[in-house]
N, C-alpha and C positions, 0 to 999 in steps of 0.2 A: 506494499498499497504504498510506504513514506514510496518506493523509489520509481511507484509510477504521478504518486505528484511532484517529485527531480526532474523526471521524463519529460513533463507538461509545463511546466512551469520555465522546461530548459528552450525546449517547440518555442513558443509564446515568447520567447526575450528572444530565439532566433528571429519569427518573425514578424516580432517586434523593429530590430536593429537592420530586417532586410527590407520592412515598408518602409523607415527614417533613408538608407542608401537612396533605394528607388526615389524617393521626394527629393532628396538633397543635389540626387544627377536629374531633374529634370528640372526643381529651379535653376539650376548652373547652367544647366547651359539654354535657359530663360537667357537670364542676366551672359554670359555669352553670344548671344546675336543681339541681345540691345548694346554688348560693347558694339556688334560688328555694324550695328544699323547707324549710331554714334562714328565712328570710321571711315562709314565708310559716309555720313552723313558732313564731313569736315572736311572728308575728300572732293563731295558733288561741289562744296563751299568756294575753296582753293581753287577746283579746276573749272568755276564757271565764270562766264564772261560774259558781257555785254557783246549784244551785237555785234557786229559790224558793216558798215555802208560807205556806200564813196558820192561824194559828192564834185560833178566836174561840168567848167564853168568852156564856153566858149568863149568869153569877151574875153577871162586872165589865160587861155591856153593854160589851162590848169588842172588836175587831178585830184582832190585829197583823201583819205583813205580815215575815219573813224569810226574809233570803239562805243559805243555813248556818247556820250558829247566828248570828247578827247581825242584829239586830232594825233594821226600816231606813226601818216608818211603824208607826203608830199610832192609830187613827180612834176616835169611840164610837161605836155603831153603837145599834139598835133590831129586837132581835126578834117572834113573836110575841106577845100576850097571852093572855092564857087563854081555851083551848078549842079558840086557832091554833097551838101554842108549836106552838116549830122543836125538828125534830129533832135528835138533837148521834148524831154520829159521823163518816167516815170519807164523806168526796165528792171530787167533780175537778170544775171544770169543764167543762159539757157544752156548752153551746154559750153566744156573747154576740151582745147586737143593741145596736146605739144610741140607735135606740127600738123600742116595742117595750113592747108593751097585752099589760094581767091575760085572760087567754083565763073565771076561774072568776070576775071581778071585778069587774060594772062597765064593764071594760076601760075599768080603772083607767092609768095613766100610767107607767109600771117602763122610766127613761131607762137606761144605762150600764146594763143590766139583761143578767149571766154569772148562766145557771141550773147545776142544782147538783142538782137530779133535776126529772124530768118530772111531774113528780107537783105541780110546782108550789110549788117550795121558790127560791127564785135567791135574787142578793144588787144589789141596784137604789138606785138615789137615793133617796129618801124623805124624809119628815117626821120629827124624833125631837126625840123628849118630855120625855125624856131616860131613860126608864123603857119596858117589853116593850108594843107598840103592833100591833105589825104582824098580819095574817092568815098567817102561818108565812116570808118571808123573814125579809134581812135585808139592813134601811135603811144607806143610806150615808150621810152630808152629801158635800154636789155634791164640793167639788175634793179631796175624796179618794177620791172616786169617780173623774174621770174622770185624778188618776193614779195610782189603781190598773189599771182599761182598759187604757193604757198599758202596762206594764208581766207585764200575763198572759196564759197563752195557753192554751185549750184542753187538758185536760187537766191541771191543778195542780192542784192538793188543796187542802181546803180540809177539816181539824178543829175538828169544831164538839166543844162539847168543855162541862161546865155548871159546873167548878170553873177556876181558870187553867189552863195548861198551856205547858210552856217546851220545845222541843229539846234533849236533851242527847247528847256522844258517846261513840258507844260503838263496841266492840272485839271479834271475835266470830269463832271459828272460824269455824258455820252462813254468816255472812253474804258472799254471790258476791266475789271479791275478778276483780279480767279477768281474761282469758284469755291470757298471754302467754309462747310457745310460744319455742327458744333461734332468732334472728336468723342469715340468713348471709351473708357475705359475699366480694363480686364487686369485686375487686381489679385496679386496672391496673398491669400488672408490668411491669414490664424486662426480667427474663429473654427475652419475644424479641423485643427487640433489641437484645443483646449484638452478633449478630454482624453488624450495622449500622450502623457510624458513622454515614452519616448521616444517619440515623434515630434514632440516644439522641442525637447533637449538635438538633435540634432541637427535642426535649422538653425541656423542665425536666426534675430529680429529682422534686420538688415536685408535678410532676403526673401522672408516672409513677405514685405512692402515694395517686392520686386512690379514692378507695372508693365504696360505692355498697352499703347494707343494703336487704336487701328480709324482708323479716318478711308477717306477714300480710297477704291481699288486705282492701281497707277497708271496713268495716261499712251499706251502702249507708243502714242505719236507727240509724245513731250517732247521729245525734238524735235520735232517735223513746225517752225513758222507757218502758223495760217498765212496768207493771202487777201483782205479784205477788205471792197469796196463800195462807196457811197457815190451811189449818179444821182442825176434827175431818171424819174418815168414818163413818158411824156401824156398828155390827159388825154380824154375823148371829149370834143366841142361839143358845144353847148343843145343843139340841133341832138346828134350823138344818145347825146345821154337823156335828152323826153325822150326820142322816139321808142330807145329800152325803154322806159322807164308808161310811156303805154303801150307798149307793144305787152308787159308783166301783165297793167292791169286788165291787159283784153278790148283794149280799144286798138286795131289795125292802125297801124304807127306804117307799117312797110320795112321793106328794108334799112338795119343801122346805117344809116351810107350819110350822115351828117346830110342827105342834101332834103331841100325845103321843098319837098314836090306835091301831088295832089296826094296822094297817100296819107299822106304827113297829116299836111292839112286838113284833112276831111277828119283827119280822130283829134286832133286838137277840137271842131268844131265840133260833138261829139263830149269831149270831154265838157267844154265849157257849159252842151246843153242839159246830163246830169248833172254842174256842182250847177244850178240855176247863175248859169253868168252871161254876161255879156258875148253871142255868138258870134264871132271875127277870123274862123281858124287863124289869128294870128299869134305867135309872144310874144310876152310883155316880162319884164319882170317883178310884175306879180304871179302873172296865169306861173310864173316860171316856179317861184318860191311855195305855191301851190299846188301842182303835180309833186316838188318835191314831200312838200308833209304826208299829204297825200298815199304817197310811194314808198312811208320812212328810206330815205334817200339818203347817207352819210357820204359828204364827202370821198371818197378814194383817195390811201395817202400818196402820195406826190412822188415819193425818191425809193429806188431801191437796194437796200444790201444783200450781196455775193458775197460768197467767202470759197477759197481752191486751198486742195492743201497740196503741197507734194504736182501743181501742173491743171487737180482737178479742179473738179462744182461739187463741193460739199451741201451747203445750205446758198437759203439765197430769201428773205421773207421783205415784206412793204417798212419804210418810216418817210419824215416827214421830215423836209426842211422846209424853212418859212421863209419867209420872199422869196418866191423860189424864183420870179426874172429877175435877183439881181446876181451880177458879175455872184460866182462864187470860187476860183481859183482854183489848184489843185493844191493835197494841199499831203503831206505819206505823216502818219501818225506812228511811232513804230511805239514797242514796248519793251524796254529794259528785260536784265534775268529777275529770271525770282524761280525758288524747286516748287517740287508737289509740297503741298496743301499750307502757300504759304497765301495769304487771305488781303493783301496789296501788291500792287508791279512800280515803278514810276513812264513816265511815259518820253517820249522829244517827238519834236514837229521840226519839218522840211518846207516851208514853199516853195513848185515847183513853177511858180508865174510870179515873186516881186510880191508887190501888195497888189497885185486879184484878187480881188477875189476880198478882202484885207486879213486881219496877223490871224494863226492858226483856230488862236482860241477865243472869236469874236464869228467866226464860223461852227466851232464845232455849239456853242451860240444856238445855230441855229439851228441845229440836229434835234429831231425825239422821234423815241423808239421807247416803244411795250414795252412794259416790265419783264414778261418772259421772251420779244427777242433777247432784251438786256442779259440775261440768265442764262438763256443759249450758250449769248459770246461766251458767258462768262466760264460755263464747261467746257467748251473747247479750248481755251485759249491758255498759250503758250509762250514762251519765251522766243525778244525776237518777232512777231507777232508784227502785222503791218498790218496801219486800218490809212487808204486812199477817197479823199471826199474831194472830189472831182466835178464841173459841169464836164471837161468831155469826155467826146466819148472815146470805151477801150475796147469798139467789137471791129475794128477791122484788123487791131497787129493779133487778139489774144481768140486764141487756141489751146485744140491739143497742146501740151509738151511748152506751154509759155506759162505764168501770170500772167498779172491786170498787167495791161504795158497800155501807159495809155501816153500818145503823141501831143506836148502843149506849142508846137507850132509843127 
């Protein structure tokens, strides 16, 4: 009997020690994971850098390379000569080749080529006589071109202006901020171990208080800057709107073509008769307002936001621009570096058309977007993302294999 109690106590003690050891190993693994996460975060902070972007001034015949707001390199250039002038606007690097030969100009060599358009404009090594001399490309001195080639990636912005331009810091509520919902904290508590002295003694108090933060899942495209653009959207004419509304209400106004024809006049007359109004078949401001109210019509938003990633469309949404008939100009806003889980990011701006449209912050004052659109952008936002706001067309030079290309001249 005594021998049986002895072995029972021994097995119980052995079991407790085993459980304590397993718990200790579990907490040790957790502590190690936390340490690795901390080290990884430290490395990420040390390795992160503001986005690289380039500004080319045709008047100064100079290129400036920035990391965020910091000017890191400058160089003389030679741009397009008369009759072959280099276009101004917002471009990005579409292709890179160490050895390339022109398809347009007698197989001319274009070493360290970085393409800006698929129609023949690129940056590359070339002769710099001190004035514009190329067929539209931006020629660079060889040492600078070698240094630049090592720094750049496809998709990086190149803004070409007539007069020199510089980036400025800008803060505005319209500019997206990272989406950072409240995180949940899972902690290892001593409550479950209080009843077992053997386990409580095997695990140190500091290990019992170890915690792990559980946040958003990692964004697999976090290293891919988004390219966003806001442009005005052509609105339907007032006759087209009335034709559409009259058709919706059962009055046959004919095709929605903006032409004040026989069917449209007849539909207006029928509407006026049913509304106990003078039957004239003509449009007045008062009649227009009455039809809008009866049909529950709301003015459509007058601009469109589009988003690209890896040169492909991924999102679009309507937005509004106040005083849409006023000049907007072309302004490029770029998000600086931030880490996943951060709740804020700083932005910089470059005006690609000088003072046209006003200062960048003034243009942002005119933009309105819904809370849903703002949240969608916050969830997608990545470091180096840019937002171009312009009243210029991007359609001609934008397609598969490009970002939004805006030519300002």
